[in-house]
C-alpha positions in Angstrom: -46.4 55.8 -44.1 -44.1 58.4 -45.5 -41.0 59.6 -43.7 -40.8 62.8 -41.5 -40.6 66.1 -43.4 -37.1 66.6 -44.8 -36.1 63.0 -44.2 -33.6 61.5 -46.7 -31.7 63.2 -49.5 -32.2 63.9 -53.2 -29.5 61.4 -54.0 -28.4 60.7 -57.6 -26.4 57.5 -56.9 -26.2 54.7 -54.3 -23.1 54.3 -52.1 -20.9 51.2 -52.1 -19.9 49.8 -48.7 -17.2 47.2 -48.2 -18.6 45.0 -45.4 -15.6 42.6 -45.1 -14.7 44.0 -41.6 -18.1 42.7 -40.3 -16.6 39.2 -40.6 -13.6 40.2 -38.5 -12.9 40.6 -34.8 -11.8 44.2 -35.3 -14.4 46.2 -33.3 -13.3 49.6 -34.6 -13.4 48.5 -38.2 -16.9 47.0 -37.6 -18.1 50.3 -36.2 -16.8 52.2 -39.2 -18.7 49.9 -41.6 -21.8 50.2 -39.4 -21.6 54.0 -39.6 -21.5 53.8 -43.4 -24.5 51.4 -43.4 -26.4 53.7 -41.1 -25.8 56.7 -43.3 -27.1 54.9 -46.4 -30.1 53.4 -44.5 -31.1 56.7 -43.1 -30.7 58.9 -46.1 -31.2 56.6 -49.1 -32.6 53.3 -47.9 -30.3 51.5 -50.4 -26.6 50.6 -50.6 -24.4 48.2 -52.5 -22.2 45.9 -50.5 -18.9 44.3 -51.5 -16.6 42.0 -49.4 -19.6 39.7 -48.7 -17.8 36.5 -49.2 -20.2 34.7 -51.5 -18.1 33.2 -54.3 -18.9 34.1 -58.0 -19.2 30.4 -59.0 -22.1 29.9 -56.5 -23.9 32.9 -58.1 -23.2 31.5 -61.6 -24.8 28.2 -60.6 -27.8 30.0 -59.3 -28.2 31.9 -62.5 -27.8 28.7 -64.6 -30.4 26.7 -62.6 -32.9 29.6 -62.9 -32.4 29.8 -66.7 -32.9 26.0 -67.0 -36.1 26.1 -65.0 -37.7 29.1 -66.7 -36.9 27.6 -70.1 -39.3 24.7 -69.3 -42.8 24.6 -70.9 -45.4 26.6 -69.0 -47.5 23.5 -68.3 -44.5 21.9 -66.5 -43.8 25.0 -64.5 -47.5 25.2 -63.5 -47.2 21.8 -61.9 -45.4 23.8 -59.2 -47.9 26.7 -59.2 -47.6 28.6 -55.9 -51.4 28.4 -55.3 -50.9 24.6 -54.7 -48.7 25.3 -51.7 -50.0 26.3 -48.3 -46.5 27.6 -47.5 -46.5 30.1 -50.4 -43.7 28.3 -52.3 -43.4 27.5 -56.0 -43.9 29.0 -59.5 -45.5 32.4 -60.0 -46.7 32.9 -63.6 -46.9 36.2 -65.4 -49.9 38.2 -64.3 -50.3 36.4 -60.9 -48.8 39.3 -58.9 -49.5 43.0 -58.9 -48.6 45.7 -56.3 -51.5 47.8 -54.9 -50.4 51.4 -54.5 -53.3 52.6 -52.5 -54.8 54.7 -55.3 -56.4 52.1 -57.6 -56.2 48.5 -58.9 -53.1 46.5 -58.8 -50.7 46.9 -61.7 -49.8 43.6 -63.4 -46.0 43.0 -63.4 -44.4 41.5 -66.5 -42.4 38.7 -65.0 -42.5 35.1 -63.8 -40.9 33.8 -60.6 -40.1 30.9 -58.4 -40.3 31.3 -54.6 -38.7 29.3 -51.9 -37.7 29.7 -48.2 -36.3 27.6 -45.4 -36.8 23.9 -46.0 -39.3 22.5 -43.5 -41.2 19.2 -43.3 -44.9 18.9 -43.6 -45.1 18.0 -39.9 -43.2 21.1 -38.8 -45.2 22.5 -35.9 -45.5 26.0 -37.3 -46.7 24.7 -40.6 -49.2 22.4 -38.9 -50.3 25.4 -36.8 -51.2 27.2 -40.0 -48.4 29.7 -40.4 -48.8 30.3 -44.1 -45.2 31.3 -44.9 -43.6 28.3 -43.3 -43.6 24.7 -44.7 -42.1 22.5 -47.4 -40.7 23.9 -50.7 -41.9 22.7 -54.1 -39.1 21.5 -56.3 -39.2 20.4 -60.0 -39.0 16.6 -60.5 -36.1 15.5 -62.7 -34.1 18.6 -61.9 -32.0 17.7 -58.8 -29.3 20.3 -59.7 -31.9 23.1 -59.1 -32.7 22.0 -55.6 -29.0 21.4 -54.8 -27.6 24.7 -56.2 -30.4 27.0 -55.5 -30.8 25.9 -51.9 -27.0 26.0 -51.3 -27.2 29.7 -52.4 -30.1 30.3 -50.2 -28.3 29.0 -47.1 -25.1 30.9 -47.9 -27.1 34.1 -48.5 -29.0 33.6 -45.3 -25.6 33.4 -43.5 -24.7 36.7 -45.1 -28.1 38.0 -43.9 -27.1 37.3 -40.3 -23.9 39.3 -40.8 -25.8 42.2 -42.2 -28.2 42.1 -39.3 -25.2 42.4 -37.0 -24.0 45.4 -39.0 -27.4 47.1 -38.8 -27.6 46.3 -35.0 -24.2 48.1 -34.5 -25.4 51.0 -36.7 -28.3 51.5 -34.4 -26.3 51.5 -31.2 -27.5 48.0 -30.3 -25.6 45.0 -29.2 -24.1 43.3 -32.3 -26.2 40.2 -31.7 -29.5 42.0 -30.9 -31.4 40.4 -33.7 -30.1 36.8 -33.3 -32.8 35.7 -30.9 -35.4 36.7 -33.6 -33.7 34.7 -36.3 -34.4 31.1 -35.3 -36.8 30.2 -38.2 -37.6 33.3 -40.1 -39.8 33.1 -43.2 -37.1 34.8 -45.3 -37.9 34.2 -49.0 -35.7 33.8 -51.9 -37.2 34.7 -55.3 -35.9 33.6 -58.7 -37.4 36.2 -61.0 -37.3 36.1 -64.9 -38.1 39.0 -67.2 -38.4 37.5 -70.7 -36.9 39.3 -73.6 -39.6 41.2 -75.5 -38.5 44.1 -77.7 -42.1 44.9 -78.7 -43.3 45.2 -75.1 -45.2 48.5 -74.5 -43.1 51.1 -72.6 -45.9 51.6 -70.1 -45.8 48.1 -68.8 -43.5 47.7 -65.8 -41.3 44.7 -65.0 -42.3 45.4 -61.3 -44.3 48.4 -60.4 -43.4 50.7 -57.5 -43.4 49.2 -54.0 -41.4 48.8 -50.8 -40.3 45.4 -49.4 -42.2 44.0 -46.5 -39.3 42.5 -44.4 -36.2 44.0 -42.7 -34.0 44.2 -45.7 -33.4 42.6 -49.1 -30.1 41.1 -50.5 -30.4 41.4 -54.2 -28.4 40.1 -57.2 -29.4 41.1 -60.7 -28.1 40.3 -64.1 -29.0 43.4 -66.0 -30.1 47.1 -65.4 -33.7 48.1 -64.8 -33.9 48.7 -61.1 -34.9 52.3 -60.2 -35.0 53.9 -56.7 -37.0 56.9 -55.6 -35.1 59.8 -54.0 -36.3 62.4 -51.5 -37.5 64.6 -54.3 -39.7 61.8 -55.6 -37.5 61.3 -58.6 -36.4 57.9 -60.0 -32.7 57.1 -59.9 -31.0 54.2 -61.7 -29.5 51.4 -59.6 -27.5 49.4 -62.1 -25.7 46.2 -61.2 -22.1 46.5 -60.0 -19.9 43.4 -60.5 -19.2 41.6 -57.3 -21.7 43.6 -55.3 -25.2 43.0 -53.9 -27.9 45.6 -53.6 -29.2 45.9 -50.0 -32.4 47.9 -49.4 -34.3 48.6 -46.2 -37.8 47.1 -45.8 -40.9 47.9 -43.8 -39.9 46.2 -40.6 -36.7 48.1 -40.1 -38.4 51.3 -40.9 -41.0 50.6 -38.3 -38.5 49.4 -35.6 -36.4 52.6 -36.1 -39.5 54.8 -36.1 -38.7 56.1 -39.5 -34.9 56.6 -39.0 -34.2 54.0 -41.6 -36.2 54.4 -44.8 -38.0 51.7 -46.8 -37.5 53.4 -50.1 -39.9 52.7 -53.0 -38.4 51.1 -56.0 -39.5 49.6 -59.3 -38.2 47.7 -62.3 -38.6 49.6 -65.6 -39.5 47.8 -68.8 -36.3 46.6 -70.5 -36.4 44.8 -73.9 -33.6 42.3 -73.1 -33.9 39.2 -70.9 -33.2 39.8 -67.2 -32.9 37.8 -64.0 -33.2 39.0 -60.5 -32.6 37.1 -57.2 -33.9 39.0 -54.1 -33.6 37.4 -50.7 -36.1 39.1 -48.4 -34.6 38.9 -44.9 -37.3 38.7 -42.2 -37.5 38.1 -38.5 -39.2 35.1 -36.9 -43.0 34.8 -37.6 -44.1 35.7 -34.1 -41.8 38.7 -33.6 -43.5 41.8 -32.4 -42.5 44.7 -34.7 -42.8 48.2 -33.1 -40.6 51.3 -32.7 -37.7 50.6 -30.3 -37.9 53.0 -27.3 -34.6 54.7 -28.1 -36.0 55.9 -31.4 -39.3 57.3 -30.0 -39.2 61.0 -29.2 -42.8 61.6 -28.3 -45.4 59.4 -30.0 -44.4 56.3 -32.0 -45.1 56.8 -35.7 -45.9 53.1 -36.4 -48.4 50.8 -34.8 -47.2 47.5 -33.4 -47.7 44.4 -35.5 -46.6 40.8 -35.7 -44.0 40.1 -38.4 -45.7 37.0 -39.8 -49.1 38.7 -39.9 -47.8 41.7 -41.8 -45.9 39.6 -44.3 -48.9 37.4 -44.9 -51.3 40.4 -45.2 -49.1 42.2 -47.7 -48.6 39.1 -49.7 -52.4 38.4 -49.7 -52.9 41.9 -51.2 -50.7 41.2 -54.2 -51.2 37.5 -55.3 -54.2 36.5 -57.3 -54.7 33.1 -55.8 -54.7 34.6 -52.3 -57.1 37.4 -53.3 -59.5 34.7 -54.6 -59.4 32.8 -51.2 -60.2 36.1 -49.4 -63.0 36.9 -51.8 -64.4 33.3 -51.3 -64.3 33.9 -47.5 -62.0 30.9 -47.0 -59.0 33.1 -45.9 -58.9 36.2 -43.8 -56.4 39.0 -43.6 -54.3 38.6 -40.4 -54.1 42.4 -40.1 -56.5 45.3 -40.6 -56.0 47.4 -43.7 -55.0 50.3 -41.5 -52.0 48.2 -40.3 -51.1 46.9 -43.8 -49.9 50.4 -44.7 -47.6 51.7 -47.4 -44.2 52.6 -46.2 -41.6 54.9 -47.7 -41.8 57.9 -50.0 -44.5 58.5 -52.6 -43.9 59.5 -56.2 -44.6 63.2 -56.9 -47.1 64.1 -59.5 -45.5 65.7 -62.6 -45.3 69.4 -62.5 
């Protein structure tokens, strides 16, 4: 669903916000940071954050482990194929995933990935109950450093996510800890994404085609340019990496909860000839959380239907992954939501004049 008429700005760059004060006890400084976050979330849907506290060497180890894994032969990586996991964890080969834009077939993205989330046992009650996004991770045998370093980053980035949730709560006039009760075991997913170097790749092929993120917000680290963000005029704006900063973008859930005040802005990754790595952490709320516009943001009718966080996440994922589409086609798996609820959020690209 697109934003109200006139919502957002025809921005040409993305603001940088130092969030260090969110880790302090200075209430006034926190409110100042929250106001900057609110401005970016309402008008752009994207911001860079510095002062996040994650050390550079932890990020360097994350990058090194990703490079080692993706350098493995395809047959070894396919031993961890995501379709073997009921918890949607593991290796995503090139061509497995494509985003449906509502106007035609999915566009195939030119990337490979490795997906993980909170480490749970096979007898975790939610996994046993059948919650598809919760369960054990798949890790490569013989590469203990990958599990150690990647999961250490995941836990540290999740801690940062809690801090950013507190900042957004303040920015919305809510209690600082408003979201904490909804963050007991969220299916927040970390992706290791690899775009192989290919100077001959056709310009029309996208690294990732245009989409919004399904969760509340994303914490993103990238190693090279390529990310583009749509402004209010429907034009694509570069979002290059900034040293020491993460990209934060608003997702579907916060757009819905704020009744469109915050924007889940469409973004894409353009085709680049050089090798590129991307590490998005998609920060969600607990599986059973009811997502709906908060009363204070509803002036008249709510613009978004209520839905369950886990159901929305699973439905959107099932519309983009080949192995899940096959299960749906075979009748062995059903969409948790109706197609009318699995809507597109954010702005739409304008047709060329």
